[in-house]
C-alpha positions as CSV (number, residue, x, y, z in Angstrom):
1,M,-16.3,7.4,-66.8
2,C,-17.8,8.4,-63.5
3,G,-22.0,8.2,-63.9
4,R,-22.9,7.9,-60.4
5,Y,-21.5,8.7,-56.8
6,S,-22.3,8.9,-52.8
7,L,-22.1,10.9,-50.4
8,F,-23.7,9.7,-47.0
9,V,-21.1,10.2,-44.4
10,P,-21.8,12.5,-41.6
11,R,-22.0,16.0,-42.3
12,A,-19.4,16.8,-39.6
13,D,-17.1,13.7,-41.0
14,V,-17.4,15.8,-44.6
15,E,-16.8,19.1,-43.3
16,E,-13.5,17.8,-41.0
17,R,-12.3,16.1,-43.7
18,F,-12.3,18.7,-46.1
19,S,-11.7,22.1,-43.7
20,A,-15.0,23.5,-45.1
21,T,-18.5,23.9,-44.2
22,F,-21.4,23.1,-45.9
23,A,-23.2,26.9,-46.9
24,G,-26.7,25.4,-46.9
25,S,-28.4,21.8,-45.7
26,Y,-26.5,18.4,-46.0
27,E,-28.3,15.4,-47.8
28,P,-26.6,12.5,-47.6
29,R,-26.6,11.0,-51.2
30,Y,-26.2,7.1,-51.6
31,N,-27.3,7.3,-55.5
32,A,-25.9,10.8,-56.7
33,A,-26.8,11.5,-60.3
34,P,-26.5,13.9,-63.5
35,R,-28.9,16.9,-63.4
36,Q,-28.7,16.7,-59.5
37,S,-27.5,19.7,-57.2
38,L,-24.6,18.2,-55.3
39,P,-21.7,19.5,-53.0
40,V,-18.6,21.0,-54.6
41,I,-15.7,23.1,-53.0
42,T,-14.2,25.8,-55.2
43,D,-11.0,27.4,-55.9
44,E,-13.1,30.6,-55.0
45,T,-13.9,29.5,-52.0
46,P,-12.2,26.5,-50.5
47,G,-13.8,27.3,-47.1
48,T,-17.2,26.8,-48.3
49,I,-19.4,23.7,-49.8
50,Q,-22.0,24.9,-51.9
51,R,-23.9,23.1,-54.4
52,M,-24.0,22.6,-57.8
53,E,-25.7,20.8,-61.0
54,W,-24.1,17.8,-62.2
55,G,-23.6,18.2,-66.2
56,L,-21.3,21.4,-67.2
57,I,-23.2,23.7,-69.3
58,P,-20.4,25.9,-71.0
59,S,-20.7,29.9,-70.6
60,W,-21.1,30.6,-74.2
61,A,-24.2,28.0,-74.8
62,D,-27.4,29.2,-76.4
63,D,-29.3,26.6,-75.1
64,R,-28.8,24.7,-71.5
65,N,-30.0,21.1,-73.0
66,D,-27.5,21.4,-75.4
67,F,-25.1,20.5,-73.1
68,E,-24.9,18.5,-70.1
69,F,-21.1,17.2,-69.6
70,I,-20.9,15.0,-67.1
71,N,-17.5,14.0,-67.6
72,A,-14.4,15.4,-69.4
73,R,-11.5,13.9,-70.4
74,S,-8.4,14.6,-68.4
75,E,-6.1,14.0,-71.7
76,T,-8.0,16.7,-73.9
77,V,-9.5,19.1,-71.5
78,T,-7.1,21.7,-72.3
79,E,-8.0,21.1,-75.8
80,K,-11.9,21.4,-76.3
81,R,-13.4,24.5,-76.1
82,S,-16.4,23.6,-73.6
83,F,-13.6,23.0,-71.1
84,A,-10.3,24.6,-71.7
85,E,-11.1,28.3,-69.9
86,A,-13.3,26.2,-66.8
87,Y,-9.6,24.4,-66.5
88,E,-7.7,27.4,-66.3
89,Q,-9.8,29.5,-64.4
90,R,-13.0,27.7,-62.3
91,R,-11.4,24.0,-61.0
92,C,-13.3,22.5,-58.3
93,L,-13.6,19.4,-55.6
94,V,-16.0,17.0,-55.7
95,P,-16.5,15.2,-52.4
96,A,-17.4,11.5,-52.3
97,D,-17.4,7.8,-50.5
98,G,-18.2,6.2,-53.5
99,F,-19.0,5.9,-56.8
100,Y,-20.4,3.3,-59.2
101,E,-19.3,1.3,-62.2
102,W,-21.3,-1.1,-64.2
103,V,-19.8,-4.9,-65.6
104,E,-21.1,-7.0,-68.0
105,K,-21.9,-10.3,-66.3
106,D,-24.0,-13.4,-68.2
107,G,-25.5,-11.2,-70.4
108,D,-26.3,-8.1,-67.8
109,K,-24.6,-5.8,-65.7
110,Q,-23.9,-5.9,-61.9
111,P,-22.9,-2.4,-60.6
112,Y,-20.1,-2.3,-58.4
113,R,-19.3,0.3,-55.6
114,V,-15.9,1.2,-55.5
115,T,-14.3,3.3,-52.2
116,L,-11.0,3.9,-51.1
117,A,-10.0,0.9,-49.1
118,D,-10.2,2.3,-45.9
119,Q,-13.8,3.8,-46.5
120,R,-12.7,7.8,-46.2
121,P,-14.3,10.3,-47.9
122,F,-12.3,11.5,-50.9
123,A,-12.5,14.1,-53.6
124,M,-12.6,13.8,-57.0
125,A,-11.0,16.7,-59.9
126,G,-14.3,18.6,-61.0
127,L,-14.4,21.6,-63.4
128,Y,-17.3,24.5,-62.7
129,E,-18.8,27.5,-64.8
130,R,-21.6,29.8,-64.4
131,W,-24.6,29.7,-67.3
132,E,-27.3,32.4,-68.2
133,P,-29.2,32.4,-70.9
134,P,-28.1,34.4,-73.6
135,Q,-29.9,38.4,-73.3
136,R,-30.8,40.0,-76.9
137,Q,-31.6,43.4,-76.1
138,A,-33.1,45.3,-79.1
139,G,-33.7,48.5,-77.9
140,L,-36.8,47.7,-76.1
141,G,-35.6,48.7,-72.6
142,E,-35.7,45.7,-70.2
143,F,-37.5,43.7,-73.0
144,G,-35.3,41.4,-76.0
145,A,-36.7,41.1,-79.1
146,S,-38.8,38.4,-78.6
147,G,-40.3,40.2,-76.1
148,T,-39.6,38.2,-73.4
149,E,-38.3,39.6,-70.1
150,P,-34.4,39.1,-69.4
151,A,-32.8,36.3,-67.2
152,D,-33.6,36.9,-63.4
153,E,-30.8,35.6,-61.0
154,D,-33.0,32.3,-60.3
155,D,-32.6,31.5,-64.4
156,V,-28.5,31.2,-63.4
157,V,-27.6,27.7,-63.2
158,E,-23.7,26.7,-61.7
159,T,-22.6,23.5,-63.4
160,F,-19.7,21.1,-62.8
161,T,-17.8,18.3,-63.9
162,I,-15.8,15.4,-63.1
163,L,-12.4,14.7,-64.7
164,T,-11.7,10.9,-66.0
165,T,-8.5,9.4,-67.0
166,E,-7.5,6.1,-67.6
167,P,-8.0,3.5,-65.2
168,S,-5.4,2.1,-62.6
169,E,-4.6,-1.7,-62.9
170,F,-7.5,-2.2,-60.4
171,M,-9.8,-0.1,-62.1
172,A,-9.5,-2.0,-65.1
173,D,-11.4,-4.8,-64.9
174,L,-14.3,-2.5,-63.8
175,H,-14.6,0.0,-66.4
176,H,-11.9,1.5,-69.7
177,R,-12.2,4.9,-67.5
178,M,-12.0,6.2,-64.1
179,S,-12.8,9.3,-62.0
180,V,-9.1,11.5,-61.5
181,I,-9.1,10.8,-57.5
182,L,-7.1,13.4,-55.8
183,A,-5.2,12.2,-52.6
184,P,-5.9,14.8,-49.6
185,D,-2.5,16.5,-50.4
186,E,-2.9,17.1,-54.2
187,E,-6.2,19.2,-53.5
188,A,-5.1,22.6,-52.8
189,T,-2.7,22.5,-55.7
190,W,-5.7,20.8,-58.1
191,L,-7.3,24.1,-57.2
192,H,-4.5,26.8,-56.9
193,G,-1.7,25.0,-58.7
194,D,-0.1,26.2,-62.5
195,E,-0.5,24.2,-65.2
196,S,2.4,21.8,-65.1
197,E,1.3,21.0,-60.8
198,R,-2.5,20.7,-62.1
199,A,-1.4,18.3,-65.3
200,A,1.0,16.0,-63.3
201,L,-2.2,14.8,-61.0
202,L,-4.5,13.7,-63.5
203,D,-2.9,10.2,-63.4
204,P,-4.9,7.1,-62.6
205,Y,-5.0,7.1,-58.5
206,D,-2.0,5.1,-57.0
207,G,-3.7,3.9,-54.1
208,E,-5.5,1.5,-52.4
209,L,-9.6,0.7,-53.3
210,A,-12.2,-1.6,-52.5
211,A,-15.0,-2.6,-54.8
212,R,-18.1,-5.1,-53.9
213,P,-21.3,-5.9,-55.8
214,V,-24.5,-3.9,-55.0
215,S,-28.4,-4.2,-55.8
216,T,-29.3,-3.0,-59.2
217,A,-31.7,-0.9,-57.5
218,V,-28.6,1.8,-58.1
219,N,-29.8,1.4,-61.7
220,D,-33.0,4.2,-61.5
221,P,-31.5,7.5,-59.4
222,S,-34.6,8.1,-57.9
223,N,-33.4,5.1,-55.5
224,D,-31.5,7.1,-52.9
225,S,-31.7,5.3,-50.1
226,P,-29.6,2.5,-48.1
227,A,-30.9,-0.2,-49.9
228,V,-28.9,0.3,-53.2
229,L,-26.0,-0.5,-50.9
230,E,-27.2,-3.8,-50.6
231,S,-25.6,-6.9,-51.6
232,P,-27.1,-8.4,-54.8
233,D,-27.6,-11.7,-53.3
234,V,-30.0,-10.0,-50.1
């Protein structure tokens, strides 16, 4: 699975790499975690890097707290109600420059940071949704049956999930799943390709990866600084 990742290369490098411009500010993230607002590039506006909350909430959910899917299994994404429509209509790229996995070691878990071998930013395959609280009009003008006001734009939540697949040979020593990493020439196909073209991209990444142990400070998502990258021996 992918439960934590990073994106802290300079803003200009991210924009150049993805031929897209940030819609707002750019905050380097050393320890990006679920429920945080993080950069994505959607099929609808591929020239813009916008923010969405990590943890997909299906559009049909009654309560946003009932669902927060940080990952979606690529093998079943077309079958699951929570993801099937988004897979067909709302795909995105999730920019990153590394992600974290935890390995059992001496009865404890040692975090590792996984990157491309050349340290360049990359994109993980994602899906996104737009959720708003259900409105139950009952002939009360602008008020619902409960007497509460209808949701305004501030109540709308845009969320995303990251697709996972079987691990590559390299990743198998670290975890039994890995995020779907797209090669640069596959990114446009993920956003705009047909079903067969998209399905062909969901295999384990066959490029060269690197991994090194990092500080257990990364275990706490409130630790979002270069300190999480330190060797455990420091």
